[in-house]
N, C-alpha and C positions, 0 to 999 in steps of 0.2 A: 504494500500500500504506500502511496505517496507520503513523503515526510513533510510535515507542516511546521511552521514557525511559531504559531500562536495557539494551536490546539494539538491534541493527539487523537488518533482514530484507530480503532482496532475492530476485528471481527472474529468471532468464535462460533462456529456452526450457524444457528439461525439468529444470533444476537450480535448487534454492533454497539460499540460504545464511542461516543464523542465526548472528549474531556477538554474543557477550557483549561489552558495550560500557561497562564501568566501569573503564577502565584506571587511573584515579587511585587506586582502592582495590583494585587487582589483581583486578578482576572478582569481588569478593566477592558471594556470593549473599544476596539478601534475598527476602522473600515477594513483593514487587512484580516483581522480575526473574523469579522462578519462574513467576508468573502470566503474564507477557508471553511467556516461552518456550512455556509450555503452550498459550496461545491461538494462537500462530503455528503450532505443530506441528499442532494440530487443523485449522486453516485449510488448511495444506499437505497434510495427510493426505486431505482431501476433494477435492483437485484431481486429476482423472483424468489430466491431461496432464503432471503432474509425476512424475518418476521418481527423483530423487536429492535428499536433504537433507544439506547439509554443516553441521556445527556447529563453529565455531571461536571465537577470542577476539581482541579488540583489545588491544594493549599487550604487555608483557613476559611476563606469566603468564596461563595459561588461567584459573585461579581459585584464590584463597586460601581458599576454603571459605565458611563462614557469616559474614555481615557482623556486625561487632561491635555496631553499633547495633541490629540486629535481635535479637541475642542478649540485649542489655541490656533491650530491651523485653520479651523473654520472661520475665524475672525477675518481672514483675508480672502475667503472664497465668496463667489457670487451666489445670489439666491438660486440660480439654476444649478450650480455645482452642488450646493447644499441639498437641493431637492433631489438630485440624482443619488447622492449617498443615502439620503433618508428613504428613498424608494428601495434601495438595496436592503436596508434594515427591515422595512415593512415586508419585503418579499421573503426575507429569512423566516420571519414568524409565520408567514403564509405557507412556506414549504414544510415547516414542522407541523402546522395545523392540518394541512391537506395530505400529509404523508400517508401512503397506503399501509405503512407499518404501524404497529402500536408504539407510540413514543412515550417514554417515561423520563421525567425530569427529576433530578435529585438535588434539592436545594440545601445549603448549609451556610452558617455564618451570616453575613450580610448579603442581601439581594436588593440592589439599589437601581432605580431608574429603569432604563431599557432592558436590563437583564430580566426584569419581571415578565417581559414579553415571551422569553423562552419558557419560563415556568408555566405561564398561562396558556400558551399555544399547545403544550404537550397534552396528550390524552390523559395521562395520570401524573400528577405532581405530588411528590413526597418530600419531606423535609426532616433533617436531623434536629434533635433537641436544641433549643436556644437560637434557632434561626429567626432572623427578623427581616422585615420587608419595608421598603420606603420608596415612595414616588416623589423624588426630590426635585423634579424639574422646575416647579414653581418657585423654588428658592433661588433659582438662577434666572428667573424671568422667562422660562421656557414652558412648553406644555408636552405631556406624554402622548402625543397624537398617534404614533404608529402602534403603540402597544394597547391603546384604549379599547379597540374592538375585542381583543382577547381577554382583557381584564373584565370588561362588561359581560362578556359571554359567560364568565365564571361566577361573577359576584352580583350582577345586576347593576342598573344605573346608579341607584342611590348610594350604595356602598362605594363604588368606584369613584363617583364624583367627590364624595367627602374625603377619601384618601388622597385624591389628586389635587384637591383644593388646599388641603392642610399641609401636605408633604410630611406628615408626622411619621414616626416609627410605628410599625404594625407588628404586634407580637405574633408568634407562631400560633398561639391558641386562637387569636382573633382571625388570623388568616384561614385557619381550619374551619372555624365556625361560619365564616363568610363565604367559603367555597374556593378561595384562591388555591389552596392545596387540598389533596384528597386524604392525606394521612400523615401521621408523625412516626418516623422511624424510632425504634426504642432505644438505640444506643449509638455511640459515635462510630462504630464499625458495622455498617448496615449490610454487609455482604450476604449474610445468611438470609436476611429478610428479602433482599432483592432477588436472591436465587429462588426463594419460594414463590415470589410473584412471577418470575420468569417461567417456572414450571407450571404454575396455574394457567398462564396465558398460552403457553405452547401446547397444553393439553387440549385446547379448544380448536375447532375447525378453522383452518387458515382463511378459507373463503368467507365463512361466517363472521370472522373478526372484521374483515374488510366490509362486509355487509352492515355490521353494527356501526362502523365508522360512517358509512354513507347515510345510514338512517338518522344519525345525529347531526349531519352536516346541514347547514341552512336552518330555516325557521319552520319547516313543515310540521314538526312535532308540537309547535306552539299554536297550530291552527285549531279550529273548532273540531273536536273529536268526530262530529257528524260528517265532516268533510274528509276524514281520514279513513273511513271504513273501507272503501274500495281500494285505494292505493296500498294500505297496509295488508289487506287480505291477499292482494295480488303479489306483494313482496314475499309473504310467508309461503305462498304456493310455489313461487319461483325457486326458493331455497329448498323446499321439500322435494321437488323433482330433480334438483341438481345432483350430480354424482356424489358430492360431499354429503349432502343431506340424506341421500339414500344409504350411503355407507354408514353414516352416523346412526341412523335409525335401525339399520340391520344389526349393527354392533350392539346397540342397546338391547334389542330383543334377544340377541344370541348371547348376551352377557360376556362380551369380549371387548378388547380395545379396538377403536376404529383405526383404519390403516394409517392415518397421519401421525398416530402416536407410536408407530413402530419404526418411524424414520429416524 
């Protein structure tokens, strides 16, 4: 695999790991790191044998947000240049959110500013004890526009608005209660818990996993339930007649493991 300057990326069987790897500067985000993550995500998304992507960080903190040198350079850039780089950041979150793989973000330490977009865009967001979150953009006279859709998708408008208006520190317990993260890892070495989650996900049908992700994409499930009778019934039937659905049903009836668990 290609060697990177700001991240590390690895692959073992059906699981890939992308690690933010600038611990000396608390994994601050710059445009080069953003491009490296985006490039690897695109590569992994094309790999049909890959099923899980884990996003984590080396060092004490997940990320301190935007790199100060990148921000200083931005003072001399035009609005068009800044918009181009901001679009790259927005597309990074979109690639994570729309990945056909199950994406798992593991937060720790401080998660500040744009780094929250990586957490919120993932399918499953977990955090180590004592993790805190902050949307500090307003303190600099800026706004967290590119991450806002993903934060709102998890927490709703009212919570996200208050967090982004105040720029205050958010405890892990509050982040859990408000939906920014799905769970708290029990100790500082989460390898065993992550491994158990991987096993749980990999036991499920690969096509069904993709189907669930499609089901939750967009606003369809927020529609009037009366309007969803026909499309949801059609979707269930589609998966019941699929090769995977047929194999899974037969395996259940015959009290054996389905074929995808033998790989």
